[in-house]
Backbone as ProteinMPNN parsed JSONL, in Angstrom:
{"seq_chain_A": "AQVAAIVIGTSVVSLGSGKKDTPESTYLGMFMLAGSLACDGLTGGVQKRLKAKTAEKNIKLKAYDFMFWTNLYMLLVAIVAAFMNSEISAAIEFCNKDS", "coords_chain_A": {"N_chain_A": [[36.708, 8.672, -121.353], [34.621, 6.874, -121.774], [35.57, 4.616, -120.466], [35.715, 5.554, -117.854], [32.985, 5.951, -117.344], [32.067, 3.305, -117.44], [33.487, 2.183, -115.296], [32.542, 3.705, -113.118], [29.804, 3.13, -113.256], [29.848, 0.303, -112.861], [30.975, 0.221, -110.308], [29.055, 1.606, -108.76], [26.817, -0.077, -109.043], [27.854, -2.448, -107.946], [28.579, -1.694, -105.32], [26.16, -0.799, -104.361], [24.506, -2.983, -104.25], [23.331, -4.176, -102.083], [24.364, -6.36, -100.868], [26.165, -7.705, -98.145], [29.154, -7.119, -98.06], [32.481, -7.563, -96.863], [34.623, -4.922, -95.703], [37.234, -5.42, -96.544], [36.979, -7.114, -98.796], [35.631, -5.422, -100.504], [37.49, -3.341, -100.843], [39.563, -4.821, -101.983], [38.342, -5.63, -104.342], [37.952, -3.138, -105.597], [40.615, -2.382, -105.877], [41.48, -4.367, -107.638], [39.874, -3.761, -109.85], [40.856, -1.2, -110.498], [43.488, -1.927, -111.108], [43.04, -3.548, -113.349], [42.022, -1.664, -115.163], [44.263, -0.017, -115.384], [46.064, -1.749, -116.61], [44.693, -2.158, -119.025], [44.868, 0.418, -120.107], [47.632, 0.638, -120.351], [48.172, -1.431, -122.156], [46.878, -0.539, -124.507], [48.397, 1.785, -125.092], [50.973, 0.696, -125.464], [50.487, -0.953, -127.658], [49.834, 0.95, -129.625], [52.293, 2.293, -129.854], [53.912, 0.18, -130.699], [52.701, -0.417, -133.13], [53.295, 1.916, -134.567], [56.096, 1.788, -134.662], [56.501, -0.573, -136.111], [55.336, 0.167, -138.504], [57.177, 1.995, -139.44], [59.13, 0.278, -140.264], [58.015, -0.895, -142.406], [56.328, -3.044, -141.844], [53.313, -4.636, -141.548], [51.099, -4.97, -139.052], [48.462, -7.055, -138.017], [45.182, -7.085, -136.514], [44.825, -9.558, -135.338], [47.376, -10.325, -134.63], [47.947, -8.719, -132.402], [45.906, -9.609, -130.693], [46.644, -12.304, -130.339], [49.147, -12.155, -128.94], [48.398, -10.675, -126.674], [46.5, -12.405, -125.509], [48.129, -14.622, -125.062], [49.926, -13.683, -123.093], [48.05, -13.159, -121.109], [47.213, -15.76, -120.554], [49.589, -16.85, -119.502], [49.884, -15.301, -117.169], [47.557, -16.093, -115.834], [48.112, -18.801, -115.381], [50.34, -18.629, -113.679], [49.092, -17.299, -111.524], [47.254, -19.275, -110.79], [48.965, -21.288, -109.905], [50.149, -19.931, -107.727], [47.966, -19.64, -106.046], [47.388, -22.2, -105.418], [45.575, -23.567, -107.078], [45.878, -24.914, -109.389], [45.842, -27.711, -109.613], [43.132, -28.339, -109.218], [42.07, -27.113, -111.478], [43.238, -28.608, -113.554], [42.16, -31.099, -112.96], [39.438, -30.545, -113.389], [39.459, -30.033, -116.165], [40.281, -32.537, -117.145], [38.179, -34.155, -116.298], [35.997, -33.306, -117.791], [36.704, -33.795, -120.367]], "CA_chain_A": [[35.403, 8.993, -120.835], [33.82, 5.652, -121.763], [36.101, 3.752, -119.41], [35.289, 6.119, -116.57], [31.554, 5.668, -117.189], [31.938, 1.875, -117.136], [33.985, 1.969, -113.936], [31.609, 4.313, -112.162], [28.584, 2.33, -113.288], [30.12, -0.982, -112.215], [31.194, 0.472, -108.879], [27.781, 1.962, -108.129], [25.987, -1.283, -108.995], [28.458, -3.403, -107.011], [28.525, -1.192, -103.947], [24.781, -0.583, -103.963], [23.728, -4.197, -104.499], [22.692, -4.612, -100.855], [25.105, -7.469, -100.271], [26.987, -7.291, -97.014], [30.556, -7.47, -98.272], [33.402, -7.016, -95.873], [35.402, -3.82, -96.28], [38.428, -5.944, -97.195], [36.641, -7.605, -100.126], [35.289, -4.26, -101.317], [38.746, -2.672, -101.209], [40.285, -5.696, -102.907], [37.65, -5.531, -105.631], [38.269, -1.831, -106.197], [42.024, -2.444, -106.262], [41.569, -5.195, -108.85], [39.267, -2.994, -110.932], [41.819, -0.166, -110.873], [44.602, -2.609, -111.768], [42.586, -3.959, -114.678], [41.97, -0.474, -116.013], [45.634, 0.422, -115.641], [46.62, -2.665, -117.615], [44.043, -1.845, -120.302], [45.474, 1.639, -120.62], [49.008, 0.325, -120.719], [48.143, -2.265, -123.36], [46.556, 0.309, -125.658], [49.55, 2.637, -125.396], [52.068, -0.131, -125.992], [50.112, -1.39, -129.0], [49.972, 2.092, -130.544], [53.726, 2.51, -130.072], [54.4, -0.945, -131.493], [52.175, -0.257, -134.479], [54.052, 2.998, -135.203], [57.464, 1.315, -134.936], [56.481, -1.558, -137.197], [55.018, 0.885, -139.739], [58.441, 2.576, -139.907], [59.904, -0.794, -140.89], [57.141, -1.445, -143.449], [55.698, -4.282, -141.383], [51.916, -4.346, -141.23], [50.524, -5.876, -138.066], [47.013, -7.206, -138.069], [44.542, -7.141, -135.195], [45.021, -10.899, -134.782], [48.699, -10.366, -134.004], [47.805, -8.136, -131.069], [45.068, -10.497, -129.884], [47.415, -13.496, -129.994], [50.13, -11.868, -127.896], [47.684, -10.289, -125.455], [45.928, -13.608, -124.913], [49.214, -15.476, -124.577], [50.382, -13.146, -121.811], [46.978, -13.38, -120.131], [47.288, -17.174, -120.189], [50.747, -17.044, -118.631], [49.564, -14.694, -115.871], [46.552, -16.946, -115.19], [48.785, -20.021, -114.916], [51.13, -18.249, -112.499], [48.147, -17.036, -110.438], [46.696, -20.557, -110.359], [49.999, -21.941, -109.092], [50.33, -19.193, -106.477], [46.789, -19.859, -105.213], [47.222, -23.655, -105.296], [44.354, -23.944, -107.777], [46.202, -25.537, -110.672], [45.419, -29.118, -109.631], [41.679, -28.345, -109.414], [41.82, -26.759, -112.876], [43.598, -29.764, -114.379], [41.137, -32.128, -112.681], [38.213, -30.13, -114.084], [39.649, -30.239, -117.605], [40.329, -33.964, -117.423], [36.861, -34.711, -116.031], [35.049, -32.916, -118.833], [37.232, -34.001, -121.721]], "C_chain_A": [[34.542, 7.737, -120.75], [34.27, 4.722, -120.645], [35.651, 4.255, -118.051], [33.813, 5.838, -116.32], [31.329, 4.206, -116.824], [32.362, 1.606, -115.702], [33.009, 2.516, -112.905], [30.321, 3.508, -112.107], [28.752, 0.997, -112.586], [30.276, -0.811, -110.718], [29.894, 0.77, -108.161], [26.896, 0.732, -107.999], [26.542, -2.26, -107.965], [28.316, -2.95, -105.563], [27.093, -1.017, -103.457], [23.908, -1.814, -104.104], [23.017, -4.703, -103.256], [23.376, -5.791, -100.206], [25.99, -6.926, -99.162], [28.413, -7.8, -97.203], [31.388, -6.888, -97.141], [34.166, -5.869, -96.509], [36.642, -4.313, -97.027], [38.115, -6.421, -98.612], [36.277, -6.453, -101.048], [36.55, -3.532, -101.761], [39.547, -3.518, -102.193], [39.658, -5.632, -104.291], [37.956, -4.227, -106.342], [39.725, -1.786, -106.663], [42.187, -3.249, -107.551], [40.968, -4.48, -110.054], [40.223, -1.915, -111.426], [43.016, -0.778, -111.596], [44.248, -3.048, -113.182], [42.542, -2.775, -115.637], [43.361, 0.049, -116.344], [46.275, -0.462, -116.707], [45.998, -2.428, -118.991], [44.655, -0.598, -120.929], [46.9, 1.417, -121.097], [49.057, -0.461, -122.022], [47.862, -1.432, -124.595], [47.72, 1.188, -126.068], [50.705, 1.868, -126.004], [51.742, -0.58, -127.414], [50.213, -0.263, -130.017], [51.431, 2.35, -130.882], [54.312, 1.414, -130.948], [53.945, -0.834, -132.942], [52.952, 0.818, -135.238], [55.458, 2.532, -135.569], [57.492, 0.3, -136.07], [56.136, -0.899, -138.525], [56.275, 1.532, -140.314], [59.28, 1.549, -140.646], [59.121, -1.503, -141.992], [56.601, -2.824, -143.099], [54.275, -3.929, -140.986], [51.397, -5.41, -140.272], [49.014, -5.903, -138.22], [46.47, -7.289, -136.649], [44.773, -8.496, -134.548], [46.395, -11.048, -134.126], [48.621, -9.834, -132.574], [46.992, -9.062, -130.162], [45.846, -11.734, -129.435], [48.352, -13.217, -128.83], [49.478, -11.44, -126.588], [47.132, -11.519, -124.748], [46.998, -14.561, -124.39], [49.711, -14.986, -123.219], [49.317, -13.298, -120.731], [46.98, -14.83, -119.654], [48.432, -17.423, -119.219], [50.494, -16.467, -117.232], [48.552, -15.563, -115.124], [47.179, -18.225, -114.648], [49.607, -19.726, -113.663], [50.205, -18.003, -111.302], [47.547, -18.334, -109.911], [47.703, -21.33, -109.513], [50.132, -21.257, -107.729], [49.167, -19.414, -105.507], [46.474, -21.338, -105.001], [45.924, -24.137, -105.94], [44.623, -24.7, -109.064], [45.729, -26.983, -110.727], [43.909, -29.223, -109.824], [41.326, -28.025, -110.865], [42.128, -27.935, -113.797], [42.576, -30.881, -114.2], [39.839, -31.803, -113.405], [38.335, -30.392, -115.579], [39.654, -31.718, -117.958], [38.949, -34.614, -117.256], [35.92, -34.455, -117.201], [35.571, -33.139, -120.255], [36.832, -35.336, -122.283]], "O_chain_A": [[33.815, 7.546, -119.775], [33.446, 4.114, -119.962], [35.25, 3.468, -117.194], [33.431, 5.517, -115.195], [30.483, 3.903, -115.982], [31.679, 0.886, -114.973], [32.695, 1.842, -111.925], [29.804, 3.236, -111.023], [27.894, 0.598, -111.799], [29.761, -1.616, -109.943], [29.65, 0.248, -107.072], [26.285, 0.519, -106.951], [25.78, -2.841, -107.192], [27.972, -3.745, -104.688], [26.842, -1.082, -102.254], [22.682, -1.702, -104.079], [22.168, -5.588, -103.363], [23.008, -6.186, -99.1], [26.499, -5.809, -99.25], [28.823, -8.783, -96.587], [31.045, -5.865, -96.548], [34.34, -5.842, -97.727], [37.057, -3.711, -98.017], [38.89, -6.167, -99.534], [36.577, -6.495, -102.241], [36.668, -3.147, -102.924], [40.142, -2.986, -103.13], [40.366, -5.584, -105.297], [38.192, -4.212, -107.55], [40.031, -1.221, -107.713], [42.939, -2.86, -108.445], [41.496, -4.583, -111.162], [40.386, -1.732, -112.632], [43.504, -0.22, -112.579], [45.061, -2.932, -114.099], [42.975, -2.878, -116.785], [43.607, 0.506, -117.46], [46.954, 0.036, -117.605], [46.691, -2.49, -120.006], [44.926, -0.562, -122.129], [47.315, 1.951, -122.127], [49.886, -0.186, -122.889], [48.527, -1.591, -125.619], [48.006, 1.328, -127.257], [51.342, 2.334, -126.949], [52.618, -0.588, -128.279], [50.632, -0.491, -131.151], [51.777, 2.594, -132.037], [55.118, 1.688, -131.837], [54.706, -1.121, -133.866], [53.238, 0.651, -136.424], [55.957, 2.841, -136.651], [58.404, 0.312, -136.896], [56.595, -1.355, -139.572], [56.43, 1.612, -141.533], [60.05, 1.894, -141.543], [59.513, -2.575, -142.453], [56.44, -3.673, -143.976], [54.056, -3.025, -140.178], [51.271, -6.584, -140.623], [48.383, -4.889, -138.517], [47.216, -7.534, -135.701], [44.906, -8.578, -133.327], [46.552, -11.812, -133.174], [49.168, -10.436, -131.65], [47.348, -9.272, -129.002], [45.724, -12.165, -128.288], [48.356, -13.954, -127.844], [49.951, -11.801, -125.511], [47.278, -11.663, -123.534], [46.79, -15.234, -123.381], [49.897, -15.784, -122.3], [49.642, -13.54, -119.568], [46.769, -15.092, -118.47], [48.263, -18.128, -118.224], [50.855, -17.084, -116.23], [48.673, -15.751, -113.914], [46.812, -18.682, -113.565], [49.572, -20.491, -112.699], [50.498, -18.446, -110.192], [47.351, -18.476, -108.704], [47.334, -21.953, -108.518], [50.219, -21.927, -106.7], [49.355, -19.379, -104.29], [45.42, -21.684, -104.469], [45.252, -25.018, -105.403], [43.684, -25.088, -109.76], [45.263, -27.44, -111.771], [43.448, -30.118, -110.533], [40.389, -28.6, -111.419], [41.362, -28.224, -114.717], [42.176, -31.529, -115.167], [39.207, -32.693, -113.974], [37.406, -30.918, -116.193], [39.082, -32.11, -118.975], [38.601, -35.527, -118.005], [35.126, -35.327, -117.554], [34.944, -32.715, -121.226], [37.195, -35.664, -123.413]]}, "name": "protein", "num_of_chains": 1, "seq": "AQVAAIVIGTSVVSLGSGKKDTPESTYLGMFMLAGSLACDGLTGGVQKRLKAKTAEKNIKLKAYDFMFWTNLYMLLVAIVAAFMNSEISAAIEFCNKDS"}
């Protein structure tokens, strides 16, 4: 219910902002929002199942374990996306400039 309220609220604000977005960008945004929510739902279910299986083996996972692996996979996906969009060189240049 909370997720649905967030999605509806975000959609109403985005679509009613008065900006003249193209239909393609609006559909792409909605597709990405739906994909993000699907991944969030998938992640929660997988983590619950993993927690139950590790409890059977007397292994206690901490929240940091889940955060580490989630963030690692997010990093890998971001790197792949940056390569696919030819943005990796700009990202490396930005990091080198500000270091």
